C-alpha positions in Angstrom: 23.2 111.5 -3.2 19.9 113.3 -3.7 17.7 114.4 -0.8 13.9 114.7 -0.7 11.3 115.3 1.9 9.6 112.0 0.9 10.6 109.0 -1.2 7.9 106.7 -2.6 9.1 103.2 -3.4 7.1 101.8 -6.4 5.6 103.6 -9.3 2.5 101.4 -9.8 -1.1 102.4 -8.9 -0.3 102.7 -5.2 2.8 104.9 -5.7 1.0 107.1 -8.3 -1.9 107.6 -5.9 0.5 108.6 -3.1 2.3 110.9 -5.5 -1.0 112.6 -6.4 -1.6 113.7 -2.8 2.0 114.6 -2.1 2.0 116.9 -5.1 -1.4 118.4 -4.2 0.0 119.3 -0.8 3.2 120.7 -2.0 5.5 118.1 -0.5 8.9 117.6 -2.2 9.1 114.0 -3.3 10.3 111.5 -5.9 8.9 108.0 -6.9 11.5 105.3 -7.2 10.4 102.7 -9.8 12.3 99.5 -10.4 11.0 99.1 -14.0 11.3 101.1 -17.2 7.9 102.7 -16.8 5.5 103.5 -14.0 2.7 101.0 -14.6 3.3 98.5 -11.8 2.9 94.8 -12.4 0.2 95.1 -15.0 2.4 94.3 -18.1 3.3 91.0 -16.4 -0.3 89.8 -16.3 -2.0 87.4 -18.8 -3.2 88.9 -22.0 -6.9 88.3 -21.5 -7.1 89.8 -18.0 -10.0 92.1 -17.3 -10.7 94.0 -14.1 -13.4 92.5 -11.8 -14.8 96.0 -11.1 -16.2 98.3 -13.8 -14.4 101.4 -14.9 -16.5 103.7 -12.7 -15.0 101.9 -9.6 -11.5 101.6 -11.0 -10.1 105.1 -10.9 -7.2 106.7 -9.1 -7.8 110.1 -7.4 -8.3 113.1 -9.7 -8.8 111.2 -13.0 -11.8 109.0 -13.9 -11.1 105.9 -15.9 -12.0 106.6 -19.6 -14.7 105.0 -21.6 -18.0 103.5 -20.7 -18.3 103.7 -16.9 -20.0 100.2 -16.9 -17.4 98.4 -18.9 -14.7 96.1 -17.4 -11.3 97.5 -18.4 -8.7 95.2 -20.0 -5.1 94.8 -18.9 -4.0 97.0 -21.8 -6.5 99.7 -20.9 -5.2 99.8 -17.3 -1.6 100.2 -18.5 -2.6 103.1 -20.8 -4.5 104.7 -17.9 -1.5 104.5 -15.6 0.7 106.1 -18.3 -1.7 108.9 -18.8 -2.2 109.4 -15.1 1.5 110.0 -14.5 1.7 112.4 -17.4 -1.5 114.3 -16.4 -0.2 115.2 -12.9 3.5 115.4 -13.8 4.5 113.0 -11.2 8.4 112.8 -10.7 9.4 109.2 -11.3 13.0 107.9 -11.3 12.9 104.8 -13.5 15.2 101.8 -13.2 15.6 102.5 -9.5 15.1 99.2 -7.7 15.5 99.8 -4.0 17.8 97.3 -2.5 18.0 98.5 1.1 16.5 101.1 3.4 18.5 102.3 6.4 17.0 104.2 9.3 18.8 107.3 10.5 18.1 109.6 13.4 16.2 112.1 11.3 15.2 110.1 8.2 16.2 107.3 5.9 19.0 106.4 3.5 17.9 104.4 0.4 20.2 102.4 -1.8 19.3 101.0 -5.2 20.7 98.0 -7.0 22.4 100.3 -9.5 24.3 102.0 -6.8 22.3 105.2 -6.5 21.9 106.7 -3.1 18.9 108.8 -1.8 18.0 110.4 1.5 14.6 111.5 2.8 12.7 112.4 6.0 9.9 110.0 5.2 9.3 106.9 3.1 6.1 105.5 1.6 6.5 101.8 0.7 4.2 101.3 -2.3 6.0 98.5 -4.1 2.9 96.5 -4.5 1.2 93.4 -3.4 1.5 91.6 -6.7 5.2 91.7 -7.7 6.5 88.8 -5.5 4.9 85.5 -6.7 4.4 82.8 -4.2 4.9 79.2 -5.4 4.7 76.4 -2.7 7.2 73.6 -2.9 5.5 70.2 -2.9 7.1 66.8 -2.5 8.7 65.6 -5.7 8.5 68.9 -7.4 12.2 69.1 -8.1 12.0 65.8 -10.0 9.0 66.8 -12.2 10.0 66.8 -15.8 7.1 68.9 -17.0 6.7 72.7 -16.8 6.0 74.5 -13.5 5.1 78.2 -13.5 3.3 80.8 -11.5 0.2 82.5 -13.0 2.3 85.7 -13.2 4.3 84.0 -16.0 1.2 82.8 -17.9 0.3 84.9 -21.0 -2.0 83.0 -23.3 -3.3 79.5 -24.0 -1.5 78.9 -27.3 1.7 77.2 -25.9 -0.5 74.7 -23.9 -2.7 73.6 -26.8 -3.4 69.8 -26.7 -1.6 69.5 -23.4 -2.6 68.1 -19.9 -2.5 71.1 -17.6 -3.3 71.5 -13.9 -4.0 75.0 -12.5 -3.7 75.2 -8.7 -5.8 77.8 -6.9 -9.4 78.9 -6.3 -9.3 82.6 -6.8 -10.2 84.8 -9.8 -7.0 84.4 -11.7 -6.9 80.6 -11.2 -10.5 80.3 -12.5 -10.0 82.7 -15.4 -6.8 81.0 -16.6 -8.2 77.5 -16.2 -11.4 78.3 -18.1 -9.4 79.9 -20.9 -7.0 77.0 -21.1 -9.8 74.5 -21.2 -10.7 75.7 -24.6 -7.5 74.3 -26.1 -6.2 71.8 -23.5 -7.3 69.2 -20.9 -7.4 71.1 -17.7 -8.1 70.4 -14.0 -8.5 73.1 -11.4 -6.9 71.8 -8.2 -8.3 73.4 -5.1 -8.1 73.0 -1.3 -11.7 74.1 -1.0 -14.4 74.4 -3.8 -14.5 77.7 -5.7 -16.7 80.2 -4.0 -18.6 82.3 -6.5 -20.0 85.8 -6.0 -22.5 87.4 -8.4 -21.2 90.2 -10.5 -24.7 91.8 -10.4 -27.1 92.1 -7.5 -30.6 93.7 -8.0 -29.6 94.8 -11.5 -26.4 96.7 -10.3 -22.8 95.7 -10.3 -21.8 94.2 -7.0 -19.2 96.9 -6.6 -21.9 99.5 -6.4 -22.8 97.8 -3.1 -19.3 96.9 -2.1 -18.2 100.5 -2.1 -20.0 101.0 1.2 -18.0 98.2 2.7 -14.8 99.7 1.3 -15.2 102.6 3.7 -15.2 100.4 6.8 -11.6 100.4 8.2 -11.5 96.8 9.2 -9.4 95.2 6.5 -6.2 95.4 8.7 -7.9 93.1 11.2 -10.0 90.8 9.0 -7.7 90.7 6.0 -10.8 91.1 3.8 -8.6 92.2 0.9 -7.4 88.5 0.6 -11.0 87.3 -0.1 -11.0 84.3 -2.5 -14.5 85.0 -3.9 -14.6 84.6 -7.7 -16.8 87.3 -9.3 -18.9 85.7 -12.0 -21.8 86.4 -14.2 -22.5 82.7 -14.6 -19.9 82.0 -17.3 -17.2 80.4 -15.0 -19.7 78.4 -12.9 -21.2 76.9 -16.0 -17.7 76.0 -17.4 -16.9 74.2 -14.2 -20.2 72.4 -14.2 -19.4 71.2 -17.7 -16.1 69.9 -16.6 -14.2 72.5 -18.7 -12.1 72.6 -16.5 -13.0 69.9 -14.0 -12.5 70.8 -10.3 -10.9 68.4 -7.9 -8.9 68.4 -4.6 -5.3 69.5 -5.0 -2.8 66.8 -5.6 -0.4 65.7 -2.8 2.8 65.4 -4.6 4.6 65.4 -7.9 6.1 62.4 -9.7 8.7 62.8 -12.5 5.9 62.4 -15.1 3.0 64.1 -13.3 1.1 64.3 -10.1 -0.5 62.0 -7.5 -4.0 63.1 -6.7 -5.7 63.1 -3.3 -7.3 59.7 -3.9 -3.9 58.1 -4.6 -4.2 57.9 -8.3 -1.3 59.0 -10.4 -1.5 60.9 -13.7 0.9 62.2 -16.3 0.8 66.0 -16.6 2.5 68.4 -19.0 2.3 71.6 -17.0 1.3 72.9 -13.6 0.4 76.5 -13.1 0.3 77.8 -9.6 -2.2 80.7 -9.1 -1.3 80.8 -5.5 -1.0 84.5 -5.0 1.8 86.9 -4.0 3.7 88.1 -0.9 4.3 91.8 -0.1 7.5 93.0 -1.9 9.2 94.5 1.1 12.6 92.8 1.2 14.3 96.2 1.2 13.0 96.8 4.8 14.6 93.6 6.2 17.3 95.6 8.0 14.8 97.9 9.8 12.4 97.4 12.7 9.5 97.6 10.3 8.8 93.9 9.7 7.9 90.9 11.9 8.2 87.5 10.2 8.5 89.4 6.9 5.2 91.2 7.4 4.9 94.9 8.0 3.8 96.2 11.4 1.4 99.0 10.8 -2.0 100.5 11.5 -3.9 101.8 8.5 -0.6 102.1 6.6 1.3 104.0 9.3 4.2 102.0 10.7 3.9 101.3 14.4 7.6 100.7 14.8 9.4 103.1 12.5 8.5 106.8 12.6 8.3 108.3 9.1 7.6 105.0 7.4 4.2 104.5 5.6 2.5 102.0 3.3 0.1 102.2 0.4 -1.3 99.2 -1.5 -1.1 96.4 1.0 -3.9 93.8 0.9 -6.3 94.5 3.8 -4.3 97.5 4.8 -7.4 99.4 5.8 -10.4 98.1 3.9 -11.6 95.4 1.4 -10.3 97.5 -1.5 -6.9 98.6 -0.2 -4.8 96.7 -2.8 -7.0 97.7 -5.8 -7.3 100.6 -8.2 -10.5 101.7 -6.4 -9.0 101.5 -3.0 -5.4 102.9 -3.0 -6.6 106.5 -3.4 -8.4 106.6 0.0 -5.5 104.9 1.7 -3.0 107.2 0.1 -4.9 110.3 1.3 -5.0 109.1 4.8 -1.3 108.2 4.8 -0.2 111.5 3.4 -2.2 113.4 6.1 -0.3 111.4 8.8 3.0 112.0 6.9 2.4 115.8 6.8 2.2 115.8 10.6 5.4 113.9 10.8 7.2 116.4 8.5 6.0 119.3 10.7 7.8 118.0 13.7 11.0 119.9 14.4 14.3 118.2 13.9 16.0 117.3 17.2 19.2 115.6 16.2 21.8 115.9 13.5 22.1 113.2 10.9 24.7 110.6 11.5 27.5 110.2 9.0 26.5 108.5 5.8 25.9 104.8 6.5 27.7 102.1 4.5 25.5 99.9 2.4 26.0 96.2 2.6 
């Protein structure tokens, strides 16, 4: 068993940002990363993905995103940036350490991984990401559908869908991007509960994020859940594609049939594939045995657990602001969390640790 002052769960952008501030303040810590490298969920995203914010608004603390500040980085560029970030600051990452269970002790925490490793710490930062647990709704008849059903996190490129009839479910950025891309090689419908809401990428000649950065500083996201906004950032390309019917936009279907779907107007249609761009749920299953969650959701204020002393969060949608789950937002949240965490570590120990708990 290895002991640290702090353990960070997750080595993506949130975990790396937390690590930056922990190292800067001289705190002993390690980052436990489930994967084989510390780049978060980015390798799992579709090949053509680009950030919605320009490089100048897409940096972690201490290291600007390289290249033209006005360009929109690709998925591959983000992965390269995260690799370089870890190396630049020498952040201690334990790879292949998927946390299975967190157990509260009288003076800290016991963490158990799927591989059987055991760690102990006085504090824990849950930074396992808002985009690693895909959510796929179960609709009537879905289990009998003979076509292909997948989440957008499993989509890579349009090639395998060429010439097919495809339905993309969702009205957010990923849904629209994937549907427009697929419409170049397939017959595609974008199935939505409400029409897509577009937001301009540029306002008064400046990228919208130049203005949004002022909203980022307003600590209201935990109340308003602004981080879950469904606005689609567009320079006119996506709106024009939908107006051309490539893809067409229609109300979401009500049920599956073995061969396809039944639309809201009652008409049935054969479909080859349905892609659900229906978002993600926080990846916090390892906290299920603690007092940290209610209905699967964390109880916190600005990333500080309100029920478990010594437990913190970085990277939750709407954790503190509009940008909390993004590259441009995790740094500010991590700085705040680490300040709170330092105060927790300064408190004197009052009880001895209990004997080592048994993991499930």
